[in-house]
N, CA, C and O of each residue as an XYZ file, in Angstrom:
504
protein
N     -17.428    -98.281    -36.614
C     -16.631    -97.814    -35.553
C     -17.483    -96.961    -34.626
O     -18.359    -96.189    -35.017
N     -17.167    -97.159    -33.455
C     -17.959    -96.502    -32.430
C     -17.324    -95.170    -32.066
O     -16.115    -95.068    -31.859
N     -18.162    -94.168    -31.995
C     -17.666    -92.840    -31.636
C     -17.800    -92.700    -30.120
O     -18.884    -92.839    -29.554
N     -16.721    -92.435    -29.518
C     -16.761    -92.298    -28.054
C     -17.147    -90.869    -27.662
O     -16.796    -89.887    -28.317
N     -17.856    -90.816    -26.606
C     -18.284    -89.509    -26.097
C     -17.097    -88.834    -25.413
O     -16.283    -89.484    -24.758
N     -17.024    -87.540    -25.580
C     -15.907    -86.852    -24.917
C     -16.048    -86.934    -23.401
O     -17.128    -86.729    -22.847
N     -14.979    -87.227    -22.774
C     -14.982    -87.271    -21.306
C     -14.915    -85.843    -20.765
O     -14.286    -84.951    -21.333
N     -15.589    -85.688    -19.653
C     -15.524    -84.379    -18.999
C     -14.189    -84.294    -18.280
O     -13.893    -85.047    -17.353
N     -13.431    -83.377    -18.736
C     -12.124    -83.219    -18.106
C     -12.228    -82.224    -16.962
O     -12.981    -81.252    -17.025
N     -11.487    -82.476    -15.959
C     -11.459    -81.581    -14.806
C     -10.486    -80.462    -15.118
O      -9.331    -80.689    -15.479
N     -10.983    -79.264    -14.970
C     -10.153    -78.090    -15.225
C      -9.426    -77.760    -13.931
O     -10.025    -77.168    -13.034
N      -8.159    -78.122    -13.806
C      -7.463    -77.887    -12.540
C      -7.321    -76.395    -12.222
O      -7.285    -76.029    -11.047
N      -7.241    -75.557    -13.198
C      -7.102    -74.118    -12.934
C      -8.408    -73.562    -12.387
O      -8.380    -72.792    -11.427
N      -9.529    -73.915    -12.952
C     -10.831    -73.444    -12.475
C     -11.122    -73.931    -11.066
O     -11.693    -73.201    -10.255
N     -10.732    -75.155    -10.779
C     -10.961    -75.714     -9.443
C     -10.110    -74.988     -8.408
O     -10.586    -74.714     -7.306
N      -8.869    -74.673     -8.738
C      -8.008    -73.932     -7.810
C      -8.572    -72.541     -7.545
O      -8.515    -72.049     -6.418
N      -9.111    -71.913     -8.570
C      -9.698    -70.580     -8.387
C     -10.873    -70.634     -7.428
O     -11.038    -69.743     -6.594
N     -11.697    -71.682     -7.542
C     -12.845    -71.836     -6.644
C     -12.378    -72.045     -5.202
O     -12.955    -71.487     -4.268
N     -11.347    -72.841     -5.033
C     -10.812    -73.108     -3.688
C     -10.246    -71.828     -3.084
O     -10.480    -71.532     -1.912
N      -9.507    -71.076     -3.882
C      -8.929    -69.822     -3.397
C     -10.034    -68.834     -3.050
O      -9.948    -68.126     -2.047
N     -11.065    -68.788     -3.876
C     -12.187    -67.880     -3.623
C     -12.897    -68.250     -2.317
O     -13.220    -67.372     -1.518
N     -13.139    -69.544     -2.099
C     -13.783    -69.996     -0.864
C     -12.924    -69.665      0.353
O     -13.429    -69.204      1.376
N     -11.633    -69.903      0.231
C     -10.720    -69.616      1.326
C     -10.696    -68.118      1.634
O     -10.703    -67.718      2.798
N     -10.667    -67.306      0.596
C     -10.689    -65.850      0.782
C     -11.973    -65.411      1.484
O     -11.932    -64.583      2.394
N     -13.105    -65.961      1.065
C     -14.387    -65.610      1.694
C     -14.412    -66.018      3.166
O     -14.911    -65.271      4.008
N     -13.884    -67.183      3.478
C     -13.847    -67.629      4.874
C     -12.956    -66.721      5.719
O     -13.329    -66.325      6.823
N     -11.775    -66.394      5.191
C     -10.863    -65.519      5.935
C     -11.466    -64.122      6.130
O     -11.328    -63.524      7.198
N     -12.127    -63.614      5.101
C     -12.778    -62.309      5.210
C     -13.893    -62.345      6.246
O     -14.056    -61.398      7.015
N     -14.659    -63.430      6.272
C     -15.729    -63.578      7.260
C     -15.172    -63.604      8.677
O     -15.723    -62.969      9.577
N     -14.088    -64.334      8.874
C     -13.467    -64.410     10.198
C     -12.954    -63.034     10.622
O     -13.106    -62.641     11.779
N     -12.352    -62.310      9.691
C     -11.861    -60.968      9.989
C     -13.000    -60.020     10.380
O     -12.861    -59.244     11.326
N     -14.108    -60.077      9.668
C     -15.255    -59.219      9.978
C     -15.869    -59.560     11.334
O     -16.239    -58.664     12.092
N     -15.976    -60.839     11.637
C     -16.506    -61.250     12.940
C     -15.584    -60.779     14.060
O     -16.053    -60.285     15.086
N     -14.280    -60.930     13.868
C     -13.324    -60.470     14.883
C     -13.428    -58.969     15.078
O     -13.351    -58.493     16.210
N     -13.602    -58.214     14.004
C     -13.755    -56.762     14.108
C     -15.003    -56.403     14.894
O     -14.963    -55.502     15.732
N     -16.098    -57.080     14.646
C     -17.333    -56.819     15.394
C     -17.176    -57.155     16.871
O     -17.687    -56.436     17.730
N     -16.472    -58.246     17.171
C     -16.269    -58.613     18.570
C     -15.398    -57.594     19.297
O     -15.635    -57.312     20.471
N     -14.409    -57.045     18.627
C     -13.557    -56.023     19.241
C     -14.385    -54.779     19.556
O     -14.144    -54.117     20.566
N     -15.349    -54.457     18.711
C     -16.200    -53.286     18.935
C     -17.068    -53.447     20.186
O     -17.474    -52.450     20.783
N     -17.355    -54.674     20.583
C     -18.173    -54.915     21.765
C     -17.420    -54.671     23.070
O     -18.035    -54.410     24.104
N     -16.105    -54.755     23.025
C     -15.294    -54.567     24.222
C     -15.196    -53.069     24.527
O     -14.895    -52.291     23.622
N     -15.440    -52.641     25.772
C     -15.339    -51.219     26.105
C     -13.918    -50.689     25.876
O     -12.939    -51.413     26.056
N     -13.825    -49.434     25.481
C     -12.523    -48.826     25.178
C     -11.646    -48.730     26.418
O     -10.422    -48.688     26.293
N     -12.232    -48.693     27.605
C     -11.435    -48.585     28.825
C     -10.556    -49.812     29.045
O      -9.564    -49.741     29.770
N     -10.911    -50.928     28.430
C     -10.099    -52.131     28.559
C      -8.745    -51.924     27.885
O      -7.737    -52.473     28.329
N      -8.721    -51.136     26.820
C      -7.497    -50.897     26.074
C      -6.737    -49.667     26.572
O      -5.665    -49.359     26.052
N      -7.272    -48.962     27.567
C      -6.647    -47.731     28.054
C      -5.338    -48.055     28.770
O      -5.203    -49.088     29.426
N      -4.391    -47.151     28.625
C      -3.097    -47.287     29.280
C      -3.031    -46.235     30.378
O      -3.271    -45.052     30.133
N      -2.706    -46.669     31.573
C      -2.622    -45.735     32.690
C      -1.294    -45.008     32.633
O      -0.235    -45.632     32.569
N      -1.357    -43.674     32.656
C      -0.156    -42.866     32.581
C       0.212    -42.343     33.964
O      -0.613    -42.292     34.877
N       1.459    -41.963     34.085
C       1.906    -41.321     35.308
C       1.255    -39.953     35.390
O       1.099    -39.296     34.361
N       0.865    -39.496     36.583
C       0.259    -38.169     36.684
C       1.242    -37.091     36.257
O       2.417    -37.116     36.625
N       0.743    -36.152     35.480
C       1.607    -35.075     35.007
C       1.663    -33.968     36.050
O       0.938    -33.996     37.044
N       2.519    -33.012     35.814
C       2.670    -31.899     36.751
C       1.433    -31.034     36.771
O       1.162    -30.385     37.782
N       0.665    -30.999     35.683
C      -0.519    -30.156     35.621
C      -1.702    -30.774     36.336
O      -2.525    -30.056     36.904
N      -1.803    -32.116     36.317
C      -2.945    -32.753     36.955
C      -2.659    -32.938     38.438
O      -1.594    -33.419     38.824
N      -3.612    -32.554     39.252
C      -3.462    -32.689     40.697
C      -4.694    -33.342     41.265
O      -5.808    -33.117     40.793
N      -4.490    -34.148     42.275
C      -5.616    -34.762     42.940
C      -6.146    -33.799     44.002
O      -5.531    -32.775     44.299
N      -7.273    -34.145     44.551
C      -7.890    -33.260     45.539
C      -7.004    -33.083     46.765
O      -6.988    -32.008     47.365
N      -6.264    -34.128     47.146
C      -5.403    -34.035     48.309
C      -4.226    -33.092     48.076
O      -3.717    -32.489     49.021
N      -3.787    -32.959     46.809
C      -2.631    -32.131     46.508
C      -2.986    -30.662     46.317
O      -2.095    -29.813     46.320
N      -4.260    -30.346     46.151
C      -4.659    -28.963     45.916
C      -4.462    -28.136     47.182
O      -4.685    -28.617     48.293
N      -4.048    -26.910     47.001
C      -3.861    -26.040     48.148
C      -5.116    -25.231     48.379
O      -5.828    -24.874     47.440
N      -5.378    -24.945     49.647
C      -6.548    -24.138     49.984
C      -6.085    -22.824     50.556
O      -5.096    -22.762     51.286
N      -6.805    -21.770     50.219
C      -6.556    -20.449     50.769
C      -7.585    -20.214     51.873
O      -8.780    -20.103     51.599
N      -7.121    -20.140     53.112
C      -8.045    -19.946     54.218
C      -8.294    -18.464     54.416
O      -7.406    -17.719     54.831
N      -9.509    -18.049     54.113
C      -9.871    -16.656     54.278
C     -10.554    -16.415     55.616
O     -10.788    -15.268     55.997
N     -10.874    -17.484     56.328
C     -11.480    -17.354     57.654
C     -10.615    -18.087     58.658
O      -9.919    -19.043     58.312
N     -10.659    -17.642     59.889
C      -9.908    -18.301     60.954
C     -10.638    -19.565     61.379
O     -11.862    -19.647     61.274
N      -9.890    -20.545     61.856
C     -10.525    -21.755     62.368
C      -9.747    -22.982     61.993
O      -8.816    -22.934     61.190
N     -10.149    -24.102     62.597
C      -9.486    -25.372     62.371
C     -10.010    -26.011     61.087
O     -11.177    -25.852     60.729
N      -9.128    -26.735     60.403
C      -9.545    -27.502     59.238
C     -10.183    -28.798     59.700
O      -9.805    -29.353     60.732
N     -11.140    -29.274     58.941
C     -11.762    -30.556     59.257
C     -10.861    -31.726     58.921
O     -11.137    -32.853     59.335
N      -9.766    -31.481     58.165
C      -8.896    -32.599     57.791
C      -8.156    -33.154     58.998
O      -7.747    -34.315     58.986
N      -7.975    -32.341     60.047
C      -7.319    -32.845     61.256
C      -8.191    -33.856     61.972
O      -7.683    -34.779     62.609
N      -9.510    -33.688     61.870
C     -10.409    -34.626     62.530
C     -10.673    -35.855     61.655
O     -11.417    -36.753     62.050
N     -10.068    -35.894     60.477
C     -10.202    -37.070     59.634
C     -11.240    -36.940     58.534
O     -11.369    -37.858     57.724
N     -11.980    -35.854     58.465
C     -12.972    -35.705     57.403
C     -12.459    -34.723     56.350
O     -11.805    -33.733     56.678
N     -12.754    -35.000     55.116
C     -12.344    -34.127     54.023
C     -13.469    -33.139     53.756
O     -14.622    -33.541     53.601
N     -13.142    -31.840     53.701
C     -14.194    -30.858     53.438
C     -14.779    -31.047     52.041
O     -14.078    -31.458     51.117
N     -16.052    -30.746     51.898
C     -16.696    -30.874     50.593
C     -17.028    -29.490     50.043
O     -17.097    -28.510     50.786
N     -17.230    -29.430     48.746
C     -17.503    -28.168     48.057
C     -18.961    -27.779     48.258
O     -19.866    -28.593     48.076
N     -19.173    -26.515     48.639
C     -20.530    -26.000     48.771
C     -20.997    -25.345     47.476
O     -22.075    -25.658     46.972
N     -20.176    -24.424     46.930
C     -20.553    -23.707     45.715
C     -19.324    -23.034     45.130
O     -18.279    -22.953     45.775
N     -19.460    -22.548     43.885
C     -18.389    -21.786     43.251
C     -18.575    -20.317     43.608
O     -19.682    -19.784     43.532
N     -17.490    -19.676     43.994
C     -17.500    -18.241     44.283
C     -17.251    -17.513     42.961
O     -16.106    -17.355     42.535
N     -18.338    -17.069     42.316
C     -18.246    -16.492     40.978
C     -17.488    -15.173     40.944
O     -16.937    -14.812     39.904
N     -17.447    -14.446     42.056
C     -16.751    -13.159     42.080
C     -15.227    -13.328     42.005
O     -14.518    -12.363     41.716
N     -14.714    -14.541     42.263
C     -13.271    -14.792     42.231
C     -12.816    -15.461     40.936
O     -11.665    -15.883     40.825
N     -13.708    -15.556     39.969
C     -13.371    -16.231     38.720
C     -12.241    -15.535     37.974
O     -12.084    -14.316     38.042
N     -11.457    -16.340     37.260
C     -10.445    -15.856     36.328
C     -10.651    -16.628     35.032
O     -11.533    -17.483     34.943
N      -9.829    -16.321     34.023
C     -10.030    -16.954     32.716
C      -9.957    -18.479     32.794
O     -10.783    -19.170     32.198
N      -8.975    -19.003     33.523
C      -8.825    -20.460     33.601
C      -8.792    -20.958     35.045
O      -8.236    -22.019     35.327
N      -9.393    -20.185     35.963
C      -9.390    -20.555     37.383
C     -10.803    -20.421     37.947
O     -11.515    -19.462     37.650
N     -11.191    -21.389     38.757
C     -12.447    -21.337     39.520
C     -12.101    -21.447     41.000
O     -11.178    -22.175     41.365
N     -12.821    -20.741     41.847
C     -12.652    -20.818     43.297
C     -13.931    -21.390     43.890
O     -15.035    -20.951     43.566
N     -13.764    -22.377     44.764
C     -14.912    -23.028     45.372
C     -14.875    -22.819     46.886
O     -13.809    -22.855     47.500
N     -16.044    -22.602     47.475
C     -16.186    -22.460     48.927
C     -16.407    -23.846     49.512
O     -17.279    -24.592     49.066
N     -15.601    -24.182     50.522
C     -15.692    -25.489     51.171
C     -16.584    -25.377     52.405
O     -16.815    -24.276     52.905
N     -17.080    -26.497     52.892
C     -17.985    -26.464     54.041
C     -17.295    -26.110     55.354
O     -17.969    -25.830     56.345
N     -15.947    -26.119     55.376
C     -15.242    -25.716     56.597
C     -14.880    -24.232     56.579
O     -14.168    -23.762     57.467
N     -15.369    -23.477     55.565
C     -15.110    -22.049     55.505
C     -13.922    -21.674     54.640
O     -13.679    -20.487     54.418
N     -13.180    -22.645     54.147
C     -12.012    -22.349     53.325
C     -12.418    -22.289     51.854
O     -13.549    -22.608     51.486
N     -11.467    -21.872     51.031
C     -11.650    -21.828     49.587
C     -10.617    -22.744     48.941
O      -9.528    -22.952     49.476
N     -10.977    -23.283     47.789
C     -10.035    -24.065     47.010
C     -10.062    -23.506     45.587
O     -11.127    -23.253     45.025
N      -8.874    -23.321     45.021
C      -8.756    -22.810     43.661
C      -8.390    -23.965     42.742
O      -7.488    -24.747     43.040
N      -9.099    -24.066     41.619
C      -8.823    -25.091     40.625
C      -8.416    -24.385     39.344
O      -9.176    -23.588     38.795
N      -7.198    -24.686     38.865
C      -6.700    -24.069     37.643
C      -6.766    -25.087     36.513
O      -6.310    -26.222     36.660
N      -7.335    -24.675     35.386
C      -7.496    -25.537     34.215
C      -6.434    -25.196     33.179
O      -5.917    -24.079     33.161
N      -6.110    -26.143     32.327
C      -5.105    -25.941     31.292
C      -5.601    -25.089     30.137
O      -4.801    -24.552     29.370
N      -6.908    -24.962     30.011
C      -7.504    -24.149     28.948
C      -8.495    -23.177     29.580
O      -8.956    -23.412     30.697
N      -8.834    -22.086     28.884
C      -9.802    -21.135     29.438
C     -11.171    -21.789     29.634
O     -11.656    -22.516     28.767
N     -11.782    -21.518     30.785
C     -13.125    -22.023     31.071
C     -14.128    -20.882     31.212
O     -15.330    -21.116     31.337
N     -13.623    -19.634     31.190
C     -14.472    -18.445     31.272
C     -14.058    -17.446     30.211
O     -12.921    -17.455     29.739
N     -14.991    -16.588     29.842
C     -14.669    -15.462     28.971
C     -15.259    -14.202     29.607
O     -16.253    -14.259     30.332
N     -14.626    -13.071     29.321
C     -15.043    -11.818     29.953
C     -16.126    -11.144     29.111
O     -15.972    -10.939     27.907
N     -17.227    -10.806     29.790
C     -18.347    -10.133     29.130
C     -18.880     -9.056     30.071
O     -19.362     -9.353     31.164
N     -18.785     -7.804     29.631
C     -19.241     -6.657     30.429
C     -18.567     -6.613     31.803
O     -19.215     -6.314     32.806
N     -17.273     -6.909     31.847
C     -16.521     -6.838     33.090
C     -16.708     -8.030     34.010
O     -16.180     -8.019     35.122
N     -17.433     -9.053     33.598
C     -17.664    -10.237     34.423
C     -17.182    -11.477     33.659
O     -17.274    -11.547     32.434
N     -16.667    -12.451     34.420
C     -16.247    -13.706     33.811
C     -17.450    -14.623     33.705
O     -18.089    -14.949     34.705
N     -17.755    -15.041     32.464
C     -18.912    -15.893     32.191
C     -18.406    -17.263     31.751
O     -17.444    -17.371     30.991
N     -19.073    -18.310     32.243
C     -18.677    -19.672     31.905
C     -19.080    -19.990     30.467
O     -20.159    -19.607     30.015
N     -18.198    -20.697     29.752
C     -18.520    -21.116     28.392
C     -19.693    -22.068     28.422
O     -19.753    -22.958     29.270
N     -20.630    -21.888     27.502
C     -21.786    -22.777     27.396
C     -21.532    -23.751     26.263
O     -21.677    -23.412     25.089
N     -21.152    -24.965     26.630
C     -20.834    -25.972     25.612
C     -22.108    -26.602     25.176
O     -22.098    -27.485     24.319
């Protein structure tokens, strides 16, 4: 009598595990690639534009204190530009700037930008 060789049986459970493992690896690879691609996109693309709050003001909305007599350049169509900060008018959260038309503009910040040292307001050194 002839002895037959055992046939190699296919293990259906082992084969399913291999398929699931391959599928998991492919999905993980796709997820990692997608994550890397998202990192390449600048964050400003995802930014949401908000309505301006009451605290934020544009340059046109800021009020100027005219300490000198004379006409504003805004009537002639030009916007005055800042020459320098008037350090003697500093406050804890306010800066005053001298404009080229002789006026001053005050900018108020939501947080302190100066601290008092020896009777003078000093700018924080970040």
